[in-house]
C-alpha positions as CSV (number, residue, x, y, z in Angstrom):
1,X,240.4,-21.2,4.8
2,X,237.7,-18.5,5.1
3,X,234.4,-19.3,6.7
4,X,231.5,-17.2,5.5
5,X,228.0,-17.5,6.8
6,X,229.0,-20.5,8.9
7,X,226.1,-22.2,10.7
8,X,227.1,-24.7,13.3
9,X,225.1,-27.1,15.5
10,X,227.2,-28.1,18.3
11,X,225.6,-31.0,20.4
12,X,228.5,-32.3,22.5
13,X,228.3,-34.0,25.8
14,X,230.3,-36.6,27.7
15,X,227.6,-38.2,29.7
16,X,224.1,-37.3,28.3
17,X,222.3,-37.2,25.0
18,X,220.4,-34.1,26.3
19,X,223.3,-31.7,25.8
20,X,222.5,-28.0,25.6
21,X,222.3,-26.9,21.8
22,X,224.4,-24.1,20.6
23,X,224.0,-22.4,17.2
24,X,226.6,-20.2,15.8
25,X,226.2,-17.7,12.8
26,X,229.2,-15.8,11.4
27,X,232.9,-16.0,10.8
28,X,235.1,-18.5,12.8
29,X,238.3,-16.7,11.7
30,X,240.6,-14.3,13.1
31,X,238.8,-10.8,13.3
32,X,235.4,-12.4,13.0
33,X,232.2,-11.8,14.8
34,X,229.9,-14.6,15.9
35,X,226.2,-14.4,16.7
36,X,225.3,-17.3,19.0
37,X,222.1,-18.6,20.3
38,X,221.4,-20.9,23.1
39,X,218.2,-22.0,25.0
40,X,216.6,-19.2,27.1
41,X,217.7,-19.7,30.7
42,X,221.1,-21.1,29.6
43,X,224.4,-19.3,30.1
44,X,227.4,-19.3,27.7
45,X,230.9,-18.9,29.0
46,X,234.0,-18.0,27.0
47,X,237.4,-17.9,28.6
48,X,235.8,-18.5,32.0
49,X,233.5,-15.5,31.8
50,X,229.7,-15.4,31.1
51,X,228.6,-13.9,27.8
52,X,225.9,-11.3,27.9
53,X,222.7,-12.9,26.4
54,X,219.4,-11.5,25.2
55,X,216.1,-12.8,26.7
56,X,215.7,-15.0,23.6
57,X,219.2,-16.6,24.2
58,X,221.4,-14.7,21.7
59,X,224.9,-13.5,22.3
60,X,227.9,-12.1,20.5
61,X,231.5,-13.3,20.4
62,X,234.3,-11.3,18.8
63,X,237.7,-12.9,17.8
64,X,240.7,-10.8,17.7
65,X,243.4,-10.4,15.0
66,X,245.6,-13.0,16.8
67,X,242.8,-15.4,17.9
68,X,244.2,-18.9,18.5
69,X,243.6,-22.0,16.3
70,X,240.8,-23.3,18.5
71,X,238.4,-21.9,21.1
72,X,236.0,-23.4,23.7
73,X,232.5,-22.4,24.6
74,X,230.8,-23.8,27.7
75,X,227.0,-23.8,27.9
76,X,225.3,-24.4,31.3
77,X,221.5,-24.9,30.8
78,X,218.6,-24.2,33.3
79,X,219.3,-27.6,35.0
80,X,223.0,-26.7,35.5
81,X,224.0,-29.3,32.9
82,X,227.4,-28.3,31.4
83,X,228.4,-28.9,27.8
84,X,231.8,-28.0,26.2
85,X,231.8,-26.9,22.5
86,X,235.1,-26.8,20.6
87,X,235.6,-24.8,17.4
88,X,238.6,-24.5,14.9
89,X,239.5,-20.9,14.1
90,X,240.8,-20.1,10.6
91,X,244.1,-18.2,10.7
92,X,244.6,-15.2,8.3
93,X,247.6,-13.9,6.4
94,X,248.0,-10.0,6.8
95,X,249.7,-7.7,4.3
96,X,252.4,-5.1,5.0
97,X,251.7,-1.5,3.9
98,X,254.2,1.3,3.8
99,X,253.0,4.9,4.2
100,X,255.4,7.9,3.7
101,X,254.9,11.5,4.1
102,X,253.3,11.3,7.6
103,X,254.2,14.3,9.9
104,X,257.2,13.2,12.0
105,X,255.6,14.3,15.2
106,X,252.9,11.7,14.9
107,X,255.5,8.9,14.2
108,X,257.8,9.8,17.1
109,X,255.7,11.9,19.5
110,X,257.2,14.3,22.0
111,X,256.6,14.0,25.7
112,X,253.9,16.6,25.5
113,X,252.3,14.7,22.6
114,X,252.5,11.4,24.6
115,X,250.6,13.0,27.5
116,X,247.9,14.0,25.1
117,X,247.9,10.5,23.5
118,X,247.4,8.9,27.0
119,X,244.6,11.4,27.7
120,X,242.9,10.5,24.3
121,X,243.2,6.8,25.0
122,X,241.5,7.3,28.2
123,X,238.6,9.0,26.6
124,X,238.2,6.1,24.1
125,X,238.4,3.5,26.8
126,X,235.6,5.3,28.8
127,X,233.5,5.5,25.6
128,X,233.6,1.7,25.2
129,X,233.4,0.8,29.0
130,X,229.6,0.8,29.3
131,X,228.2,-2.8,29.1
132,X,224.6,-2.0,27.9
133,X,221.7,-4.3,27.2
134,X,220.7,-2.5,24.1
135,X,220.2,-5.0,21.2
136,X,220.5,-2.6,18.1
137,X,223.0,-5.0,16.5
138,X,220.3,-7.5,15.9
139,X,218.8,-5.2,13.2
140,X,222.0,-5.5,11.2
141,X,224.7,-3.3,9.6
142,X,225.3,-1.4,6.4
143,X,228.5,0.2,5.0
144,X,229.0,3.8,6.5
145,X,229.7,5.1,3.1
146,X,230.2,3.7,-0.5
147,X,233.8,4.2,-1.8
148,X,236.9,2.4,-2.9
149,X,238.5,0.3,-0.1
150,X,242.1,1.5,0.3
151,X,243.0,-0.2,3.7
152,X,242.0,-3.4,5.2
153,X,241.7,-5.0,8.7
154,X,244.8,-6.6,10.1
155,X,247.4,-5.1,7.7
156,X,250.7,-3.9,9.3
157,X,251.6,-0.3,8.5
158,X,255.0,1.1,8.3
159,X,255.0,4.9,8.6
160,X,258.1,6.7,7.3
161,X,259.9,3.5,7.6
162,X,258.9,2.9,11.3
163,X,256.8,-0.3,12.0
164,X,253.6,0.6,14.0
165,X,250.6,-1.3,15.3
166,X,248.4,-3.3,12.9
167,X,245.6,-1.5,11.2
168,X,242.3,-2.5,12.9
169,X,239.8,-1.0,10.4
170,X,238.7,-0.7,6.9
171,X,239.4,2.5,5.0
172,X,237.0,4.0,2.5
173,X,238.5,6.7,0.1
174,X,236.2,9.6,-0.2
175,X,236.4,13.4,-0.7
176,X,236.4,15.7,2.3
177,X,233.0,16.5,3.4
178,X,231.4,13.3,2.2
179,X,228.6,12.3,4.6
180,X,229.2,9.2,6.8
181,X,226.1,7.3,7.9
182,X,225.6,5.2,10.9
183,X,226.1,1.6,9.9
184,X,223.7,0.4,12.6
185,X,221.4,2.0,15.2
186,X,223.1,2.9,18.6
187,X,224.1,5.6,21.0
188,X,226.9,7.9,20.4
189,X,229.3,7.5,23.2
190,X,232.1,9.8,21.9
191,X,232.1,12.8,19.5
192,X,235.6,14.5,19.6
193,X,236.7,16.9,17.0
194,X,240.5,16.4,17.4
195,X,242.2,13.3,18.9
196,X,246.0,13.2,18.4
197,X,246.1,10.2,16.1
198,X,242.6,9.8,14.8
199,X,241.5,13.5,14.6
200,X,237.9,13.8,14.5
201,X,236.5,10.7,16.1
202,X,233.2,9.2,16.9
203,X,232.2,6.1,18.7
204,X,228.7,4.5,18.5
205,X,227.5,1.8,21.0
206,X,225.4,-0.8,19.3
207,X,224.8,-2.8,22.6
208,X,226.4,-6.0,24.2
209,X,229.9,-4.6,23.9
210,X,229.7,-4.0,20.1
211,X,230.9,-0.6,19.0
212,X,231.8,1.3,15.8
213,X,234.6,3.9,15.6
214,X,234.9,6.5,12.8
215,X,238.3,8.3,12.4
216,X,239.8,11.3,10.6
217,X,236.6,13.1,10.4
218,X,236.3,16.7,9.3
219,X,232.9,17.3,10.9
220,X,230.5,15.8,13.5
221,X,226.9,16.0,12.8
222,X,225.5,14.4,16.0
223,X,226.5,15.0,19.7
224,X,227.5,12.5,22.5
225,X,224.5,10.8,24.0
226,X,222.5,11.0,20.8
227,X,220.5,7.8,19.7
228,X,221.0,7.4,15.9
229,X,219.4,5.1,13.4
230,X,220.9,3.0,10.7
231,X,221.6,5.1,7.8
232,X,221.3,8.5,9.5
233,X,224.1,10.9,8.6
234,X,226.5,11.2,11.6
235,X,229.8,12.8,10.3
236,X,231.8,14.1,7.5
237,X,234.9,12.5,5.8
238,X,238.2,14.3,6.5
239,X,241.9,13.9,6.8
240,X,242.4,14.9,10.4
241,X,245.0,13.3,12.8
242,X,247.4,10.8,11.3
243,X,246.2,10.7,7.7
244,X,247.8,11.4,4.4
245,X,244.6,12.1,2.5
246,X,240.8,12.2,3.0
247,X,239.2,9.0,3.9
248,X,237.0,7.2,6.4
249,X,238.7,4.7,8.8
250,X,235.8,2.4,10.3
251,X,236.7,0.3,13.1
252,X,234.7,-2.1,15.3
253,X,235.2,-3.5,18.8
254,X,233.6,-6.3,20.8
255,X,234.5,-5.1,24.2
256,X,238.5,-5.0,24.0
257,X,238.7,-7.3,20.9
258,X,239.2,-5.5,17.7
259,X,237.2,-7.2,14.9
260,X,237.0,-6.9,11.1
261,X,234.0,-4.5,10.0
262,X,233.8,-6.4,6.7
263,X,233.2,-9.6,8.5
264,X,230.5,-8.0,10.7
265,X,228.7,-6.9,7.6
266,X,228.4,-10.6,6.7
267,X,227.5,-11.9,10.1
268,X,224.8,-9.1,10.7
269,X,223.5,-7.9,7.4
270,X,220.9,-5.1,7.5
271,X,217.3,-6.3,7.7
């Protein structure tokens, strides 16, 4: 079962009728992003850790590809009253895709290539490391380009007969050189012309741990540290890295959780 634009009021308390309210907007399914709201001065906890909250009480929660069937959120209000809220998470079925013709060195990397891959991974982790208080995500998201969708979130890909990690983005087919625009405002944290797997790569920080990644780019139009606005051209479509043809691979993270960009478009539409 798929939840779209789900609005939940959770008023759960074991001992008091004055439980802390919790409002959730978004997709309670694997790969989903939820925008929550609690009373100002309250704190929401997930898996024992406090969630970053805006001054008005809004917070983000990302659910990974293998999120469990249920989750719990704990809200502690300004008077230290604790309320536990439980939610069911819809489980998804993912497709298997087979891709042939990929250069063999990218399927079975050499020791030299493995060293480069580790270095690339460190760059990406660093780009996503900052926990900023920017709230660009609240203004909403648009598609980074308009084109046929040729790859979806969560699907398992088999390259040249070798099963690999699941696909964590949405692929848009477009000719090389097609402009990619920023789906939301933010700060460019990484702009690299040639990572081993993803080729030309850009990462934009939208605040509160939410970031967009753009892969296989043929050109970068903005530099690291640049603040971009929604709809601003930022890069050009390409077929760099591990790609069999020109396309944009758009991925999104909430901290270390890989989430579905198509569900983010539903939870946080452009305003």
